[in-house]
C-alpha positions as CSV (number, residue, x, y, z in Angstrom):
1,M,109.1,102.9,-77.0
2,E,107.1,101.4,-79.9
3,P,105.0,103.4,-82.4
4,P,101.4,103.8,-81.5
5,I,98.7,101.2,-82.2
6,V,96.7,102.2,-85.3
7,S,93.0,101.1,-85.4
8,G,91.0,101.7,-88.6
9,T,92.3,102.8,-91.9
10,I,94.0,106.2,-92.3
11,P,93.4,107.4,-95.9
12,P,96.7,107.1,-97.8
13,L,98.5,110.3,-98.8
14,A,99.5,111.0,-102.3
15,E,103.3,110.6,-102.9
16,A,103.6,114.2,-103.9
17,H,101.3,115.7,-101.3
18,I,102.2,119.1,-99.8
19,L,101.8,120.4,-96.3
20,R,99.4,123.3,-96.1
21,D,101.6,125.6,-94.1
22,E,99.5,128.7,-94.6
23,T,95.9,127.3,-94.7
24,G,96.2,124.1,-92.7
25,F,96.4,123.4,-89.0
26,G,98.3,121.3,-86.5
27,L,97.7,119.6,-83.2
28,A,100.9,120.8,-81.8
29,G,100.4,123.1,-78.9
30,L,96.8,122.0,-78.2
31,P,96.3,120.8,-74.6
32,P,95.3,117.1,-74.1
33,G,91.6,116.7,-73.8
34,A,90.9,119.2,-76.6
35,T,88.6,118.6,-79.6
36,V,89.5,120.0,-83.0
37,V,86.7,120.5,-85.5
38,L,87.5,120.9,-89.2
39,V,84.7,122.6,-91.1
40,P,84.4,124.2,-94.6
41,A,85.4,127.9,-94.6
42,E,82.5,130.1,-95.5
43,G,81.8,130.3,-99.2
44,T,84.2,127.5,-100.2
45,A,82.1,124.3,-100.3
46,P,78.3,124.4,-100.4
47,T,76.9,121.5,-98.3
48,G,73.9,119.3,-98.6
49,P,72.7,116.3,-100.7
50,G,74.5,115.9,-104.0
51,R,77.2,118.5,-103.2
52,L,80.6,117.8,-104.7
53,G,82.2,119.4,-101.6
54,G,85.9,118.8,-100.7
55,T,88.1,121.5,-99.2
56,G,90.6,119.0,-97.8
57,K,89.3,118.4,-94.3
58,T,89.9,114.6,-94.5
59,Y,93.2,115.2,-96.1
60,L,94.4,117.4,-93.3
61,A,93.1,114.9,-90.7
62,A,95.0,112.2,-92.5
63,V,98.2,114.3,-92.5
64,S,97.9,114.8,-88.7
65,A,97.3,111.1,-88.1
66,D,100.1,110.1,-90.4
67,M,102.6,112.4,-88.6
68,L,101.5,111.2,-85.1
69,R,101.8,107.5,-86.0
70,R,105.6,108.1,-86.0
71,D,105.5,109.5,-82.4
72,P,106.4,106.8,-79.9
73,A,104.9,108.9,-77.1
74,L,101.4,108.3,-78.6
75,Q,99.6,105.1,-77.5
76,L,96.8,104.8,-79.9
77,I,95.3,106.3,-83.1
78,V,91.7,105.4,-84.1
79,W,90.3,106.4,-87.4
80,V,86.5,106.2,-87.5
81,T,84.4,106.9,-90.6
82,A,81.6,108.4,-88.7
83,T,78.7,108.0,-91.2
84,G,76.4,106.2,-88.8
85,R,76.1,104.9,-85.3
86,D,76.8,101.3,-86.3
87,A,80.0,102.3,-88.0
88,V,81.2,104.1,-84.8
89,L,80.2,101.1,-82.6
90,S,82.1,98.6,-84.8
91,S,85.2,100.9,-85.0
92,Y,85.2,101.2,-81.2
93,A,84.8,97.5,-80.7
94,Q,87.7,96.9,-83.1
95,A,89.9,99.5,-81.3
96,L,89.2,97.7,-78.0
97,R,90.5,94.5,-79.5
98,D,93.5,96.2,-81.0
99,V,94.6,97.5,-77.6
100,G,94.4,94.0,-76.3
101,V,91.2,94.2,-74.1
102,R,88.7,91.4,-74.4
103,A,85.1,92.7,-74.2
104,P,82.6,90.7,-72.2
105,G,80.1,89.1,-74.6
106,S,79.6,90.2,-78.2
107,N,77.4,93.2,-77.7
108,P,78.8,96.2,-79.7
109,E,77.3,98.7,-77.3
110,Q,79.1,97.0,-74.4
111,A,82.4,96.9,-76.2
112,A,82.1,100.6,-77.2
113,A,81.3,101.5,-73.6
114,Q,84.4,99.6,-72.4
115,F,86.6,101.3,-75.0
116,L,85.4,104.7,-73.9
117,T,86.3,103.8,-70.3
118,W,89.7,102.7,-71.5
119,L,90.2,106.1,-73.2
120,A,89.1,108.0,-70.1
121,R,91.6,106.1,-68.0
122,A,94.5,106.1,-70.4
123,D,97.7,107.9,-69.1
124,R,99.4,108.1,-72.5
125,P,98.3,110.4,-75.4
126,W,95.8,109.1,-77.9
127,L,94.0,110.4,-81.0
128,V,90.5,109.6,-82.2
129,V,89.5,110.9,-85.6
130,L,85.7,111.1,-86.4
131,D,85.7,111.6,-90.1
132,D,82.7,113.0,-92.0
133,L,80.5,113.3,-88.9
134,S,77.0,114.3,-90.1
135,D,74.8,113.8,-87.1
136,R,75.6,114.6,-83.5
137,A,72.7,112.6,-82.2
138,M,74.3,109.3,-83.3
139,M,77.2,110.0,-81.0
140,D,75.0,110.0,-77.9
141,D,77.0,108.2,-75.2
142,L,79.8,107.6,-77.7
143,W,81.8,110.8,-77.6
144,P,85.4,110.0,-76.8
145,R,86.8,111.8,-73.7
146,G,89.8,111.6,-71.6
147,P,92.5,113.9,-70.1
148,A,95.3,112.3,-72.2
149,G,93.8,112.4,-75.7
150,W,92.6,114.5,-78.6
151,V,89.5,114.2,-80.7
152,L,89.7,115.4,-84.3
153,V,86.4,115.8,-86.2
154,T,85.8,116.5,-89.9
155,T,82.3,117.7,-90.8
156,E,80.3,119.6,-93.3
157,Q,77.9,120.8,-90.5
158,P,79.6,122.8,-87.7
159,D,76.5,122.4,-85.5
160,T,77.3,118.7,-85.1
161,T,79.7,119.6,-82.3
162,A,77.7,122.5,-80.8
163,D,77.6,120.9,-77.3
164,V,81.2,119.8,-77.2
165,S,83.4,121.5,-74.7
166,N,87.0,122.5,-75.0
167,K,86.8,122.6,-78.8
168,H,88.8,124.5,-81.4
169,V,86.9,125.1,-84.7
170,V,89.2,125.4,-87.7
171,P,87.7,126.6,-91.0
172,V,89.3,124.8,-94.0
173,G,89.2,126.8,-97.2
174,S,91.0,127.1,-100.4
175,F,94.8,126.9,-101.0
176,S,96.8,130.1,-100.7
177,P,98.3,131.2,-104.1
178,R,101.7,129.9,-102.9
179,E,100.2,126.5,-101.9
180,A,98.4,126.2,-105.2
181,L,101.6,126.8,-107.1
182,A,103.5,124.4,-104.9
183,C,100.8,121.8,-105.5
184,L,101.3,122.0,-109.2
185,T,105.0,122.4,-109.1
186,V,105.9,119.7,-106.6
187,Q,103.9,117.2,-108.7
188,Q,105.8,118.2,-111.8
189,Y,102.7,119.3,-113.7
190,I,104.5,122.6,-114.5
191,D,108.0,124.0,-114.8
192,A,109.4,127.4,-114.0
193,S,108.4,128.8,-117.4
194,Q,104.7,128.0,-116.7
195,R,104.4,129.7,-113.3
196,S,102.3,132.6,-114.5
197,G,99.9,130.3,-116.4
198,A,99.7,128.1,-113.3
199,L,98.7,131.0,-111.1
200,D,96.0,132.0,-113.7
201,L,94.7,128.4,-113.7
202,A,94.7,128.3,-109.9
203,G,92.7,131.5,-109.9
204,D,90.2,130.0,-112.4
205,L,89.7,127.1,-110.1
206,G,89.2,129.3,-107.0
207,F,92.3,127.8,-105.5
208,Q,90.1,124.8,-104.5
209,A,92.2,121.9,-103.4
210,V,90.1,119.2,-105.0
211,A,89.7,121.1,-108.3
212,L,93.5,121.6,-108.5
213,G,94.0,117.9,-108.0
214,Q,91.6,117.1,-110.8
215,A,93.2,119.6,-113.1
216,A,96.6,118.2,-112.5
217,A,95.4,114.6,-113.2
218,V,93.8,115.7,-116.5
219,M,96.9,117.6,-117.6
220,T,99.0,114.5,-116.8
221,A,96.7,112.1,-118.6
222,L,96.5,114.2,-121.8
223,G,100.0,115.7,-121.7
224,I,98.7,119.2,-121.9
225,G,99.7,122.5,-120.3
226,C,97.8,125.0,-118.2
227,G,96.7,127.1,-121.2
228,E,95.0,124.2,-123.0
229,Y,93.4,123.0,-119.7
230,R,92.0,126.5,-119.1
231,S,90.3,126.4,-122.5
232,R,88.7,123.1,-121.7
233,L,87.6,124.5,-118.3
234,A,86.0,127.5,-119.8
235,E,83.9,125.3,-122.1
236,H,82.8,123.1,-119.2
237,R,81.8,126.1,-117.1
238,Q,79.0,126.6,-119.7
239,R,78.0,123.0,-119.5
240,T,77.7,123.0,-115.7
241,A,75.6,126.1,-115.4
242,S,72.8,123.9,-113.9
243,L,75.1,122.7,-111.2
244,R,76.0,126.3,-110.3
245,A,72.3,127.1,-110.0
246,A,72.0,124.2,-107.6
247,G,74.6,125.6,-105.3
248,Q,77.7,123.8,-106.4
249,H,81.0,125.6,-106.4
250,P,81.5,126.6,-110.1
251,A,85.2,125.8,-110.2
252,L,84.8,122.4,-108.7
253,A,81.7,121.6,-110.9
254,A,83.6,122.5,-114.1
255,A,86.8,120.7,-113.0
256,W,84.8,117.6,-112.2
257,S,83.1,117.7,-115.6
258,V,86.4,117.9,-117.4
259,S,87.8,115.0,-115.4
260,A,84.7,112.8,-116.0
261,E,84.8,113.4,-119.7
262,V,88.6,112.7,-120.0
263,A,88.3,109.6,-117.8
264,D,85.6,108.2,-120.0
265,L,87.8,108.6,-123.1
266,L,90.7,106.6,-121.7
267,P,90.9,103.0,-122.6
268,P,88.7,101.0,-122.2
269,A,86.5,103.9,-123.5
270,G,83.2,104.3,-121.8
271,L,84.1,102.3,-118.7
272,A,84.8,105.2,-116.4
273,G,81.3,106.7,-116.9
274,R,79.6,103.5,-116.0
275,A,81.9,103.0,-113.0
276,L,81.1,106.5,-111.7
277,A,77.4,105.9,-112.2
278,L,77.7,102.6,-110.2
279,V,79.6,104.0,-107.3
280,S,77.4,107.1,-107.1
281,M,74.6,104.7,-106.0
282,L,76.7,103.3,-103.2
283,A,77.9,104.7,-99.9
284,P,80.7,107.2,-100.3
285,H,83.1,105.5,-97.9
286,G,84.9,102.2,-98.2
287,I,83.1,100.4,-101.0
288,P,84.4,96.8,-100.8
289,G,86.4,95.6,-103.8
290,A,84.2,92.5,-103.9
291,V,81.2,94.6,-104.7
292,L,82.9,96.3,-107.7
293,T,84.3,93.0,-109.0
294,S,81.1,91.0,-108.6
295,D,79.6,89.3,-111.6
296,A,76.7,91.8,-111.6
297,A,79.0,94.8,-111.4
298,C,81.2,93.5,-114.2
299,E,78.3,92.8,-116.5
300,Y,77.0,96.3,-115.9
301,L,80.5,97.9,-116.4
302,T,81.2,96.0,-119.6
303,G,77.7,96.7,-121.1
304,R,76.6,93.1,-121.1
């Protein structure tokens, strides 16, 4: 049997990514027809406009999809960036074409309806990932169902799936201490002599997955160890007090501040800050390269 058809773009995994054996999840053992909902664990990632967020929900979904794409028993994997109804409709229409079914006419609603019918009748397993679902209402008449498949949802708002049956809600929180240490060790940011300092650093960062990744990137870029990074982090905690007051996770806010400062110092100096300002005004998913390399964008980024 051939590997499953993949429709949409599964986010790529870092070369040195680790499996979250203690704080992750797996689809293995779940009966077909089930829906898995990944939500932030309580107290780990404040939600709402302007939140930095990021407990690793999309990462865990990508790991599951990446593992299943090697399973010849699976027929189809669909990755949907579910930020709006139009995005879901276009993803369904593309998936219908990818499975080799020609939709009548060019109406996206009709194509989506036909794809949902295909899922309901499929006799081989399938997986549909609805990443970053923020509004249940936009999924009216678009929820994927079928006895052979799974639906995997990542969302900041657990109530977006309140009316979904046969669901399993999985809170995604911080790394365990062992996972945090493994994250730093496997990527060669520390050696055996630095284990104690690494655990102290992980504690400073609240064992937050995104914060640990940012810390590792800064240490690599500057060639510094955990002790020096902790000093920088303490300084930036003072600078980001306003973000904490606004509900941001203090560890993530401080780590982001350190990363932004260091990125702006790397050659060409000053470019990263402008790039971050530009992309912050755009949608958070899938900004086309043509937008960022347009004449207008380049003139802004280079200060002309």
